Every structure is written in structure tokens, then in C-alpha cells.
C-alpha positions as CSV (number, residue, x, y, z in Angstrom):
1,M,40.5,27.9,-18.0
2,A,42.4,27.1,-21.1
3,G,42.1,23.4,-22.1
4,K,39.1,22.6,-20.0
5,K,36.5,20.5,-21.6
6,T,33.1,22.3,-21.0
7,D,31.0,20.1,-23.3
8,D,28.4,18.2,-21.1
9,A,29.1,15.1,-23.2
10,H,32.6,14.8,-21.6
11,D,31.2,15.4,-18.0
12,V,30.6,11.9,-16.7
13,T,30.1,13.0,-13.1
14,H,26.3,13.1,-13.3
15,E,25.9,10.4,-16.0
16,S,23.1,7.7,-15.2
17,I,23.6,4.0,-15.3
18,W,21.5,4.0,-18.4
19,Q,23.9,6.4,-20.2
20,R,26.9,4.3,-19.3
21,M,25.2,0.9,-20.2
22,E,24.7,2.4,-24.0
23,R,28.5,2.9,-24.2
24,P,30.2,0.2,-26.1
25,A,31.5,-2.6,-23.6
26,R,35.3,-2.6,-23.1
27,P,37.2,-6.0,-23.5
28,P,37.3,-8.4,-21.8
29,R,33.6,-9.0,-22.2
30,A,31.5,-8.9,-19.0
31,A,31.1,-11.9,-16.9
32,L,27.8,-10.5,-15.7
33,T,24.9,-8.8,-17.2
34,H,22.9,-5.8,-15.6
35,A,19.7,-8.0,-16.0
36,Q,21.4,-10.7,-13.9
37,I,22.4,-8.0,-11.3
38,A,18.8,-6.7,-11.3
39,M,17.2,-10.2,-11.0
40,A,19.3,-11.2,-7.9
41,A,18.8,-7.8,-6.2
42,V,15.2,-8.2,-6.7
43,E,14.9,-11.8,-5.4
44,I,16.8,-10.5,-2.1
45,A,14.4,-7.5,-1.7
46,D,11.5,-9.6,-2.3
47,A,12.5,-12.1,0.4
48,E,14.1,-9.7,2.9
49,G,13.4,-6.1,2.2
50,L,15.5,-3.4,0.5
51,D,17.8,-3.0,3.5
52,A,19.0,-6.7,2.7
53,V,20.4,-5.6,-0.5
54,S,24.0,-4.7,-0.1
55,M,27.0,-5.0,-2.5
56,R,28.6,-7.7,-0.6
57,R,25.2,-9.6,-0.2
58,L,24.6,-9.2,-3.9
59,A,28.1,-10.4,-5.0
60,E,27.8,-13.5,-2.7
61,R,24.4,-14.3,-4.5
62,L,26.0,-13.9,-7.8
63,G,29.0,-15.7,-7.0
64,V,31.7,-12.9,-7.8
65,A,34.0,-10.6,-5.6
66,T,32.4,-7.7,-4.2
67,M,34.7,-5.4,-6.0
68,G,34.0,-7.2,-9.2
69,L,30.3,-5.7,-9.1
70,Y,32.1,-2.2,-9.4
71,R,32.6,-3.1,-12.9
72,Y,29.1,-2.8,-13.7
73,V,27.5,-0.4,-10.9
74,R,28.9,2.4,-8.9
75,G,27.0,1.4,-5.7
76,K,23.6,0.6,-4.2
77,D,21.9,3.5,-5.9
78,D,22.7,2.1,-9.3
79,V,21.4,-1.2,-8.1
80,I,18.2,0.1,-7.1
81,E,17.8,1.9,-10.4
82,L,18.2,-1.5,-12.1
83,M,15.7,-3.1,-9.7
84,V,13.1,-0.5,-10.2
85,D,13.4,-0.7,-13.8
86,R,13.1,-4.4,-13.9
87,V,9.9,-4.5,-11.9
88,Y,8.4,-1.6,-13.8
89,A,9.0,-3.7,-17.1
90,E,6.1,-5.7,-15.6
91,E,3.9,-2.7,-16.1
92,A,5.3,-0.5,-18.5
93,R,4.3,-2.6,-21.6
94,A,0.8,-3.6,-20.3
95,A,-1.8,-4.0,-23.1
96,E,-3.4,-0.9,-24.3
97,G,-7.1,-0.4,-25.3
98,G,-10.0,1.5,-24.2
99,D,-10.6,5.2,-23.4
100,W,-8.4,7.3,-21.3
101,R,-10.4,6.2,-18.0
102,E,-10.1,2.4,-18.8
103,I,-6.3,2.8,-19.5
104,L,-5.8,4.7,-16.3
105,R,-7.9,2.2,-14.2
106,V,-6.2,-0.8,-15.5
107,S,-2.7,0.7,-15.1
108,A,-3.6,1.7,-11.6
109,L,-4.8,-2.0,-10.8
110,R,-1.6,-3.3,-12.3
111,L,0.5,-0.8,-10.3
112,R,-1.2,-2.0,-7.1
113,D,-0.4,-5.7,-7.7
114,L,3.2,-4.5,-8.7
115,L,3.7,-2.8,-5.3
116,L,2.1,-5.7,-3.4
117,R,4.5,-8.4,-5.2
118,H,7.5,-6.0,-4.6
119,P,6.6,-3.9,-1.4
120,W,10.1,-2.5,-1.1
121,L,9.2,-0.4,-4.2
122,V,7.5,2.2,-2.1
123,E,10.8,2.9,-0.4
124,T,13.2,3.4,-3.3
125,T,12.4,7.0,-3.9
126,A,14.2,7.7,-0.8
127,H,17.5,6.4,-2.6
128,S,17.0,7.7,-6.1
129,G,14.5,9.0,-8.4
130,P,12.7,6.7,-10.7
131,L,14.2,8.0,-13.8
132,T,14.6,4.6,-15.4
133,P,13.6,3.6,-19.1
134,N,10.6,1.4,-18.1
135,F,9.3,3.8,-15.5
136,I,9.4,6.6,-18.1
137,A,8.0,4.4,-20.8
138,R,4.9,3.7,-18.5
139,T,4.5,7.4,-17.8
140,D,4.7,8.3,-21.6
141,R,2.1,5.7,-22.5
142,L,-0.4,7.0,-19.6
143,L,0.2,10.6,-20.8
144,A,-0.6,9.6,-24.3
145,S,-4.0,8.2,-23.2
146,L,-4.8,11.7,-22.2
147,D,-4.3,13.2,-25.6
148,G,-7.4,14.8,-27.2
149,L,-9.0,15.6,-23.7
150,G,-8.2,19.3,-24.0
151,L,-5.7,19.2,-21.3
152,D,-2.5,21.3,-21.3
153,A,0.7,19.3,-20.4
154,D,0.8,20.5,-16.6
155,T,-2.8,19.4,-16.1
156,A,-2.4,16.0,-17.8
157,M,0.7,15.2,-15.7
158,A,-1.3,16.4,-12.5
159,V,-3.9,14.0,-13.3
160,L,-1.7,11.1,-13.7
161,G,0.2,12.1,-10.5
162,T,-3.1,12.2,-8.7
163,V,-4.1,8.7,-9.7
164,T,-0.5,7.4,-9.0
165,A,-0.5,9.1,-5.5
166,F,-3.8,7.5,-4.6
167,V,-2.6,4.0,-5.6
168,T,0.7,4.4,-3.8
169,G,-0.9,5.8,-0.9
170,A,-3.6,3.2,-0.4
171,T,-1.1,0.4,-1.3
172,T,1.4,1.7,1.1
173,A,-1.2,1.5,4.0
174,R,-1.8,-2.1,3.2
175,I,2.0,-3.0,3.1
176,R,2.4,-1.4,6.5
177,M,-0.6,-3.2,7.9
178,A,0.9,-6.5,6.6
179,R,4.3,-5.8,8.3
180,L,2.5,-5.1,11.6
181,M,0.7,-8.3,11.4
182,R,4.1,-10.1,10.6
183,K,5.6,-8.2,13.6
184,E,2.9,-9.3,15.9
185,G,3.0,-12.9,14.6
186,M,-0.6,-12.6,13.3
187,E,-2.0,-14.3,10.2
188,K,-5.6,-12.8,10.1
189,M,-6.9,-9.5,10.8
190,D,-9.3,-11.0,13.4
191,D,-6.2,-12.0,15.3
192,L,-4.8,-8.4,15.3
193,R,-8.2,-7.2,16.5
194,V,-8.2,-9.5,19.5
195,L,-4.7,-8.3,20.3
196,Y,-5.8,-4.6,20.2
197,S,-9.5,-5.2,21.6
198,S,-8.5,-3.5,25.0
199,R,-7.4,-0.3,23.4
200,M,-10.2,-0.2,20.9
201,R,-12.7,-0.9,23.8
202,W,-11.4,2.1,25.8
203,L,-11.7,4.5,22.9
204,L,-15.3,3.3,22.0
205,E,-16.5,3.4,25.7
206,S,-15.3,6.9,26.0
207,G,-18.3,8.1,23.8
208,R,-15.9,10.7,22.1
209,Y,-15.8,9.1,18.8
210,P,-19.6,8.1,17.6
211,A,-19.0,8.3,14.0
212,F,-16.0,6.0,14.3
213,E,-17.9,3.6,16.6
214,R,-20.7,3.3,14.1
215,Y,-18.0,2.1,11.6
216,I,-16.6,-0.4,14.0
217,R,-20.0,-1.8,15.0
218,E,-21.6,-1.6,11.5
219,G,-18.9,-1.9,8.9
220,V,-19.0,-5.2,7.0
221,R,-16.2,-4.7,4.4
222,K,-13.3,-3.6,6.9
223,D,-11.1,-6.5,5.4
224,D,-12.2,-6.3,1.9
225,D,-9.1,-4.5,0.3
226,D,-10.1,-4.9,-3.1
227,W,-13.5,-3.2,-2.7
228,Q,-12.1,-0.4,-0.7
229,F,-9.2,0.3,-3.3
230,E,-11.5,0.2,-6.4
231,L,-14.2,2.3,-4.6
232,G,-11.4,4.9,-3.9
233,L,-9.9,4.7,-7.2
234,D,-13.2,5.2,-9.1
235,S,-13.9,8.0,-6.9
236,V,-10.8,9.7,-8.1
237,L,-11.4,8.8,-11.8
238,D,-15.0,10.5,-11.2
239,G,-13.5,13.6,-10.1
240,I,-11.1,13.8,-13.0
241,A,-13.8,13.2,-15.5
242,A,-15.9,15.7,-13.8
243,R,-13.3,18.3,-14.6
244,L,-12.8,17.4,-18.4
245,P,-14.5,19.7,-20.9
246,T,-18.2,18.9,-21.4
247,S,-17.6,18.0,-25.0
248,V,-15.0,15.5,-24.0
249,T,-17.0,14.1,-21.1
250,R,-20.2,13.6,-23.4
251,R,-18.1,11.4,-25.9
252,T,-16.1,9.5,-23.4
253,P,-18.0,6.4,-22.1
254,R,-18.0,5.5,-18.5
């Protein structure tokens, strides 16, 4: 149609909050900053969960009218992106050093710690994708650590995705267990075992699950989350190392 602008630069329908934030501020100057909004939202989510973060609740915490927040964000999805970016800033600029394996291992441990400090983070992908500056900066740094290993771009991203999937899956399981314990009013795993002891006894006495019964009776590291996580992580990294070209494997220290 005549006169219709087709340049993507003029189409703001799908602009992200990051694009809008880089445009010059309009007078009068903002009374809030996006950093303040992110910090307040993270504090609410850390204390009460992601569902507790609402525009009304956030406005109350910041001491502004609810409609006033819409000068800075379009809604909760924007707020979640600000939250995700703020917490990933804690890991995105992690100290570098070592070979690819050490960098990925340290980053995985840091990511686990990040998720445990901010358990709501595992739920955020249901609201918006993690296309935030600090998340991408982290991804970029880790992909760069794989340079020189003879991997094409797709394989490098698959390697990073595999490590991240292990971290997210293992940590989410721990978060869910912690939530179950809170729901049941338990402080220790032994308390939870007592609560579910009759169910466990019935399963074991059925004689149908001998391998699982052996684990229950002989396992001594059931509550050692750190050991379980690091064993799994090292196993994933061992598998990745085994698929690298032989020349790379020989010169990459373990």
C-alpha cells in the first residue's frame, strides 16, 4: 500500500525491551530505572516465587502507581526479561581461564549455584525466551571456549546445550525436592523418609525391584547432592571429550 512503511526499523511491534531501552529517554527524566525494577522483582521472586511477581505487587514495592510502571515495561514478560538478565549478570562475567573443559565445568557449577539461589529461574522460559544481553554474553563466552577444538558451529552449540541441559535438569530435581519438603513441613531428608516409609516398605517387600532395593539398602551418598552433581557433570564432560578429534584430546589436559 502506498505510504506504508515497510522498514523493520520502524516496526516496533516485536521490539524487545533491550531495543527500547537503548533509545534516548524522553523528558521528563524517569523516576525509576530498569535496574531498580529488576532488583525489586528478583527480591519478590526469591522470597515468594515467580507467581508473586505482578505489576501491582511490584509497583507497591517500588512506591509508584501501577500504571506508572508501564512507562518502563509493557507487562510481566518485560519484567521477567529484566530479572533474568540481572541474575545472569552474576555468571556472565565469570572469571575465565583454563582449557575448554575447565571453563565449562566452572560455568556449570556457577549456573547450578545461580539456580539454587534463584529457583524461579527454571520457570522463566514458560514466559519468555532468555534472549537477554547477559544470557547471550554467557553463551558467547562459553562458545568461544570451544574454539580450536575442530567443532563446527552446530556441534559447538550442541555441546554447550548438553552441559546446560544436565545442569538445569539435575538442579530442577533438587529444587522440586526442596519444595516437596517445605510442603510437607520437613527440614531434613530423613524426616521425609520417615513420612514415606510405609510406601517404600511396600515397594521393597514386593520383591519386584531388586536393583532399586540394593541402592536403598547400600547407598551411602543419597543426600550428597554435590557429589552426585559433580559425578554426573564429569561424566557428561568425559563423553564430550571422547568425541573430540584425537589431536585435540591429546593436547587438552584433563
